[in-house]
N, C-alpha and C positions, 0 to 999 in steps of 0.2 A: 410499500412500494413508493418510489419517488415520482411516479408519473401516472396520469390517468391511463395511458396506453398499457401500463403494467398492471391494471386492475380489471381489465375487461374479461368477459367470459370467453373461454376457448372451447368450442364444440369439436370434439375429435371424432372423425368418421372413419371406421375401419371395415372394409368389405372382407367377408370371410366365406370360404368354401372348403370345408374339412380342415385338416392340419390343426387340430384342436390344441396340440402342444405348443404350436407357435402362438396362437391366440392367447393362451394362458400366460406365456412368458411376456408377450407384448403388454397385456393388461397389468401384469404385476409391475412392469417398469413404469407404467403410468401411475400406479398407486403410490410409487415412491417419489413423485414429483414434488419439488420444493414449492412450486406454484400450484395453488389449490383451487383456483376458480375455473374448474373444468367440468365439462359434461361429456360423457362418452356414449357414442352411438355405434353399435355393431350391427352390420347387415349380414345376417346368416342366410346365404343363398343356397338353400337346399343341402346343407351338410348332413352326412350320414354317419358321422363318427362321434355322436353324442355331444356335439358342440353345444346344442341348445340346453341340454341338461346341466352341463358343466357351467355354462354362463349363469343359469338360474341359481345354482347352488353356491358358486364361489364369488360371483360378481353381480349380486342382485341390484346394485345401483346402476348398472349399465342398461341403457335403453336398447332393446333388441328388436330389429325389424326383420321380417321373414320374406324370403324369396323361394321360388320353386326350383332353382338351379339354372335358370336361363337368363339371369341378370348380367352375368359376367362382371368384370371389374367396373366398367363404366356405369352400367345400369345400377349396380349396387351402390356405387358412390353417389350417383345422381339421386337415387332414392333417399339416401342419407341427407344430402344437401336439401332436398325438398322438405324433409321432416324438420330439419333445423331452421330453415327459413320461415316456417310457420310459427316458430316458438322463440326466436332470438331478437335481440336488439340490433339496430343498424350499426352500432359501434362494436359489436362482437367480432370474433374471428372464427373461421372454420379451419381446422387442421385435417388434411387428408393423410392417412397413415396406413401402410400395409401391415398385415398381421405377421409377416415373416421378418419383422424388425423388432429391435428393442432400443430403448433410449436411456441416456444417463439421467440422474435425478434432477439436474439443473437444465434439462433440455428445453422445456417450454419457457422457463424464465429467460434463458438465453435468446430464444427466438423472439420473444416480446421485446427484449432490450434492443436487439438489432433492428427490429421493425420500428421502434421508437427513434433510434438513431438515424434511420433512413428517412424519417419524416412521416411514417405511417402509410403513405400511398405506395405500398410495395407488396408484391407477392414474393414470399420468402421461402426458398427451398433449403433442404438440408443435405450437406455433403454425405454421401453414403460410403461406409467403410465395411470391409469384410469382417463379419462377426467372428470368424475363426481366429483372428489376431487383434481385432478392434483397432487396427491402425492403417491397413492398406486401403487406399482410396479406390473405389470401384465406380464412382460417379462423382466427379468434381464440378459438374456443370456442363450440360450438353451445348455444343456449339455447331453451327452449320453455315456454309456458304451456299445461298440459294442458287447462285449462278453455276457453280461447279458441282453441286450436290456432295461436296466433301465436308465431312464433319467428324465429330468425335466427342470426347468429354475431357475437360481439363484435368491434368495431374493424375490420370489413371495409373495405378501401379505404384505410386509414390507413397511414402509414409506421411500420414496426416500430421504427426507431431513435427516432422522435419519441415513440412510446408508452412505450418503455423509459426514455427520458430524463425523461419525466414521472413516473417512479417505479413504473409498473405492470410487474410481473414475472410475473404469472399471473392467470388468471380461474378462476372456479368454474362450469364448464359443467353443463348438464343431461346431456349425453352426451359421449362421446369418439369421434372417428373412428379407424379402424384405420391411418391414415397416420402412423406414428411414435408408437406408444403402448407405454409400458413397463408391464408387468404382472407383479407378483410371482407366482411359480409357485404359492405357497400360495393365492393368490386364485383361480387357474384350477382348482386341485384342489377348492376349496370350492364354486364356483358352476357349474362345468362348462365345456365347450368352446363355441366359436361354433356357432350353430345352422344348419348347412349345408342341412338338409332343408327347413326352413320359410322361410329367408331366404338364398337361394343367392348373391345378389350385393350388393344394397344393403340398408342398415339393420341388418345383422347386427352390425356394430361398435357401433352405438347400443344395440341390444338387449342385447348382452353387457355394456356398461358400465352399463346400467340394473340388470342383475342384480347386478353387482359393488357398485354403490352401495347397493342394498337389503341386501346382505350385510355392510355396514359399511365398505366401502372408500371412501376419499375421492377424488373425481374432481377433478383439477387439470389445467389447460392451461397449460404453461410457455411463457413468452415468452423464456426464456433459452436454449432449445434448439430453434431453428427447423428445419423441413425446407423445402427449396426445391423447389417443385412445378411440374411442367408442367401448368398449369391448363387448357390447351386440349386436353389429351389424354384427358379423362375424360367418359364418359357421353353420353347423348342428351337434350338439353333445349333450351328456347327461351331460356335465360339468355344465350346469346351471339348471339342474333338469330333471325330468322324461319326456320322450317323448311319444306320442301315439305309440302303438306297431308297427304300419305300418311304421311310421317315424323312429323308432328305428332300425328295420330291414333294412330299406332303406338306412340308413346312411352308412352301410358297402358296398354299391354299388353305392352311389351317388357321382358325381364329386364335389358336393357342400360340401362334408363332409371330414374333415381331417382323419376320420376313414375308408375311402374307401379302401378296401383291395387291389384292383388292383393296385392303385398308391402307396400304401405302399410297395407292393412287388416289383414294378418297382424301387422305391427309394432304397430299400435294395440292389438290384442287381447292381444299378448304383453307389451307394455311399459307401457301406460298404467295409471294407478291404476284398479282395477276399477270403481269407482263412476262414473268419468269416461270410461271407454272408449267407450261408445256416442256420447256427445256429441262427444268428440274425433274419433272416426272420421268422423262426419257432417260436422263443420266442416272437418276436414283434406281430405276429398274435395272439398268445395266450393271450398276455397282452391286446391288443386292444379289443378283443372280450370279454375276462373275465372282464376287467375293465369297459367296457361299460355296460355289463350285471349287474355287481355289482351296478353301479350307477343307472341303470334303476330300479332295484328292491328296492333300498333304497330310490329312489327319492331325492338323494343328490343335494344340491346346493353349 
């Protein structure tokens, strides 16, 4: 490798709860990486589908941490971060990755190259594409206007190949998701771990990247290092069609739902600019309830 940035250890943290077949596919894609200076940590949070046995038999080099099933995404990720911080160098990187993704063989090499080109003081996300065709963008970089509570994700629904052919290799998002995000260890030591207590499942990745940005880290979503995601396997929402009414009402109170009002309110108070937090909280609440009701009535997909 031509640069010190491209020789550092990358510690990959993968939270897991069941879905063993996803975990196996994810780990196999990591085994094929051209960049070899890697350590993988899987946090098995109470899986009941023989995940532990499969990991021990097929991937004995993977460090496995155990939970009882109540860690959720943030608690599992934070536990992995704590484990790594006790064993790593300040010049290392941590890569958070979901088990319902796979990556190309040059994925980590490309991430490190982009991080080097950005100057190193960067938190680097990965464009997410639909694993069913490995080309349709499902998250090209979350963006948000704190004043109007309007937001979205860049280039959703577009072809990744076409976007890159047009010359776009990265976006500058407001936040970064935890699904394939490269974080310098120095950044985590400076801003702290993911907040498992207040945001146990959704929005903790966004809140962490907000803290990182405020501490001077540059947020970048790379289009040169995609993750291929099982988009149908995540969360409870009306985004993919009408729900039973009990499930629709429950999504505003369920930890499994990105529409859960309690955690959206907490996120608003933690992440929004202080002067705009009350306005953002009110408008975001109206939008998430109104938008969910609209999709529920229309049965949109």
